[in-house]
C-alpha positions as protocol buffer text, in pm:
chain_id: "A"
residue {
  index: 1
  type: MET
  ca { x: -8954 y: 12833 z: 17476 }
}
residue {
  index: 2
  type: SER
  ca { x: -8646 y: 12896 z: 17694 }
}
residue {
  index: 3
  type: ARG
  ca { x: -8434 y: 12610 z: 17776 }
}
residue {
  index: 4
  type: ASP
  ca { x: -8514 y: 12636 z: 18149 }
}
residue {
  index: 5
  type: SER
  ca { x: -8891 y: 12635 z: 18094 }
}
residue {
  index: 6
  type: TYR
  ca { x: -8846 y: 12329 z: 17866 }
}
residue {
  index: 7
  type: ALA
  ca { x: -8630 y: 12148 z: 18121 }
}
residue {
  index: 8
  type: GLY
  ca { x: -8917 y: 12194 z: 18374 }
}
residue {
  index: 9
  type: ALA
  ca { x: -9160 y: 12023 z: 18132 }
}
residue {
  index: 10
  type: LEU
  ca { x: -8950 y: 11702 z: 18143 }
}
residue {
  index: 11
  type: ARG
  ca { x: -9073 y: 11482 z: 18419 }
}
residue {
  index: 12
  type: TRP
  ca { x: -8729 y: 11352 z: 18550 }
}
residue {
  index: 13
  type: GLU
  ca { x: -8897 y: 11200 z: 18859 }
}
residue {
  index: 14
  type: ASN
  ca { x: -9081 y: 10970 z: 18622 }
}
residue {
  index: 15
  type: ALA
  ca { x: -8768 y: 10878 z: 18415 }
}
residue {
  index: 16
  type: ALA
  ca { x: -8766 y: 10506 z: 18357 }
}
residue {
  index: 17
  type: GLY
  ca { x: -8461 y: 10278 z: 18313 }
}
residue {
  index: 18
  type: LEU
  ca { x: -8230 y: 10445 z: 18559 }
}
residue {
  index: 19
  type: THR
  ca { x: -8050 y: 10255 z: 18833 }
}
residue {
  index: 20
  type: HIS
  ca { x: -8140 y: 10357 z: 19177 }
}
residue {
  index: 21
  type: SER
  ca { x: -7907 y: 10637 z: 19303 }
}
residue {
  index: 22
  type: SER
  ca { x: -7793 y: 10447 z: 19605 }
}
residue {
  index: 23
  type: LYS
  ca { x: -7616 y: 10178 z: 19398 }
}
residue {
  index: 24
  type: THR
  ca { x: -7235 y: 10203 z: 19374 }
}
residue {
  index: 25
  type: ASN
  ca { x: -7034 y: 10151 z: 19071 }
}
residue {
  index: 26
  type: GLN
  ca { x: -7311 y: 10244 z: 18822 }
}
residue {
  index: 27
  type: ALA
  ca { x: -7240 y: 10131 z: 18479 }
}
residue {
  index: 28
  type: THR
  ca { x: -7267 y: 10415 z: 18227 }
}
residue {
  index: 29
  type: PRO
  ca { x: -7368 y: 10527 z: 17988 }
}
residue {
  index: 30
  type: GLN
  ca { x: -7736 y: 10432 z: 18068 }
}
residue {
  index: 31
  type: GLY
  ca { x: -8054 y: 10510 z: 17866 }
}
residue {
  index: 32
  type: ALA
  ca { x: -8364 y: 10646 z: 18013 }
}
residue {
  index: 33
  type: PHE
  ca { x: -8716 y: 10735 z: 17895 }
}
residue {
  index: 34
  type: VAL
  ca { x: -8833 y: 11088 z: 18022 }
}
residue {
  index: 35
  type: PRO
  ca { x: -9197 y: 11182 z: 17991 }
}
residue {
  index: 36
  type: ASP
  ca { x: -9250 y: 11528 z: 17844 }
}
residue {
  index: 37
  type: THR
  ca { x: -9569 y: 11697 z: 17972 }
}
residue {
  index: 38
  type: MET
  ca { x: -9569 y: 12006 z: 17739 }
}
residue {
  index: 39
  type: HIS
  ca { x: -9526 y: 11821 z: 17410 }
}
residue {
  index: 40
  type: ASP
  ca { x: -9663 y: 11531 z: 17235 }
}
residue {
  index: 41
  type: CYS
  ca { x: -9322 y: 11374 z: 17219 }
}
residue {
  index: 42
  type: ASP
  ca { x: -9137 y: 11207 z: 17518 }
}
residue {
  index: 43
  type: GLN
  ca { x: -8761 y: 11211 z: 17537 }
}
residue {
  index: 44
  type: VAL
  ca { x: -8476 y: 10963 z: 17556 }
}
residue {
  index: 45
  type: ALA
  ca { x: -8181 y: 11058 z: 17774 }
}
residue {
  index: 46
  type: VAL
  ca { x: -7846 y: 10909 z: 17799 }
}
residue {
  index: 47
  type: VAL
  ca { x: -7686 y: 10944 z: 18140 }
}
residue {
  index: 48
  type: TYR
  ca { x: -7310 y: 10921 z: 18204 }
}
residue {
  index: 49
  type: ASN
  ca { x: -7092 y: 10983 z: 18520 }
}
residue {
  index: 50
  type: LYS
  ca { x: -6951 y: 11320 z: 18595 }
}
residue {
  index: 51
  type: GLY
  ca { x: -6605 y: 11361 z: 18474 }
}
residue {
  index: 52
  type: ASP
  ca { x: -6643 y: 11109 z: 18191 }
}
residue {
  index: 53
  type: ASN
  ca { x: -6657 y: 11235 z: 17831 }
}
residue {
  index: 54
  type: PRO
  ca { x: -7001 y: 11260 z: 17689 }
}
residue {
  index: 55
  type: PRO
  ca { x: -7084 y: 10939 z: 17495 }
}
residue {
  index: 56
  type: GLU
  ca { x: -7103 y: 10952 z: 17124 }
}
residue {
  index: 57
  type: ILE
  ca { x: -7473 y: 10893 z: 17026 }
}
residue {
  index: 58
  type: THR
  ca { x: -7558 y: 10705 z: 16722 }
}
residue {
  index: 59
  type: ILE
  ca { x: -7903 y: 10575 z: 16590 }
}
residue {
  index: 60
  type: ARG
  ca { x: -7945 y: 10249 z: 16401 }
}
residue {
  index: 61
  type: GLU
  ca { x: -8256 y: 10160 z: 16213 }
}
residue {
  index: 62
  type: VAL
  ca { x: -8385 y: 9822 z: 16305 }
}
residue {
  index: 63
  type: SER
  ca { x: -8691 y: 9845 z: 16081 }
}
residue {
  index: 64
  type: GLY
  ca { x: -8891 y: 10137 z: 15921 }
}
residue {
  index: 65
  type: SER
  ca { x: -9028 y: 10262 z: 16268 }
}
residue {
  index: 66
  type: VAL
  ca { x: -8793 y: 10095 z: 16513 }
}
residue {
  index: 67
  type: HIS
  ca { x: -8452 y: 10247 z: 16592 }
}
residue {
  index: 68
  type: THR
  ca { x: -8187 y: 10173 z: 16848 }
}
residue {
  index: 69
  type: VAL
  ca { x: -8003 y: 10441 z: 17042 }
}
residue {
  index: 70
  type: LEU
  ca { x: -7631 y: 10354 z: 17085 }
}
residue {
  index: 71
  type: ALA
  ca { x: -7399 y: 10533 z: 17330 }
}
residue {
  index: 72
  type: ASN
  ca { x: -7028 y: 10460 z: 17237 }
}
residue {
  index: 73
  type: GLY
  ca { x: -7153 y: 10175 z: 17039 }
}
residue {
  index: 74
  type: VAL
  ca { x: -7353 y: 10009 z: 17301 }
}
residue {
  index: 75
  type: ALA
  ca { x: -7730 y: 10000 z: 17275 }
}
residue {
  index: 76
  type: VAL
  ca { x: -7908 y: 10183 z: 17556 }
}
residue {
  index: 77
  type: ALA
  ca { x: -8259 y: 10221 z: 17423 }
}
residue {
  index: 78
  type: VAL
  ca { x: -8494 y: 10080 z: 17140 }
}
residue {
  index: 79
  type: ILE
  ca { x: -8761 y: 10343 z: 17027 }
}
residue {
  index: 80
  type: ALA
  ca { x: -9057 y: 10256 z: 16805 }
}
residue {
  index: 81
  type: ARG
  ca { x: -9261 y: 10527 z: 16662 }
}
residue {
  index: 82
  type: ALA
  ca { x: -9613 y: 10514 z: 16524 }
}
residue {
  index: 83
  type: SER
  ca { x: -9580 y: 10822 z: 16323 }
}
residue {
  index: 84
  type: GLY
  ca { x: -9355 y: 11123 z: 16285 }
}
residue {
  index: 85
  type: PRO
  ca { x: -8995 y: 11170 z: 16189 }
}
residue {
  index: 86
  type: ALA
  ca { x: -8730 y: 10916 z: 16280 }
}
residue {
  index: 87
  type: LEU
  ca { x: -8515 y: 10982 z: 16594 }
}
residue {
  index: 88
  type: SER
  ca { x: -8177 y: 11153 z: 16535 }
}
residue {
  index: 89
  type: ALA
  ca { x: -7872 y: 11169 z: 16752 }
}
residue {
  index: 90
  type: ASP
  ca { x: -7947 y: 11533 z: 16809 }
}
residue {
  index: 91
  type: ASP
  ca { x: -8283 y: 11436 z: 16966 }
}
residue {
  index: 92
  type: VAL
  ca { x: -8116 y: 11245 z: 17253 }
}
residue {
  index: 93
  type: LEU
  ca { x: -8052 y: 11428 z: 17579 }
}
residue {
  index: 94
  type: LEU
  ca { x: -7718 y: 11392 z: 17730 }
}
residue {
  index: 95
  type: VAL
  ca { x: -7715 y: 11414 z: 18111 }
}
residue {
  index: 96
  type: GLU
  ca { x: -7412 y: 11414 z: 18335 }
}
residue {
  index: 97
  type: ARG
  ca { x: -7481 y: 11233 z: 18661 }
}
residue {
  index: 98
  type: SER
  ca { x: -7314 y: 11402 z: 18965 }
}
residue {
  index: 99
  type: THR
  ca { x: -7155 y: 11157 z: 19208 }
}
């Protein structure tokens, strides 16, 4: 599947956890949950401001099936999986927010 068609499968309008775009001085990075309509695996995105360096993503295991996503060492999401492989830093989408 091409990157463009995959990006179309992600339901960005349903992303949860983002601050409303009219807010000023948005703290970043921010974590967001993005539903994926074409796969049985929703996505986690980390949003950072345009012009900033992309954050370094790390994953910390809390328990066997619960992991914390950290951006530059700050927790931005907690993920619990019932089955399947553990989340890796490569699984996290990095999104640059335009200002």
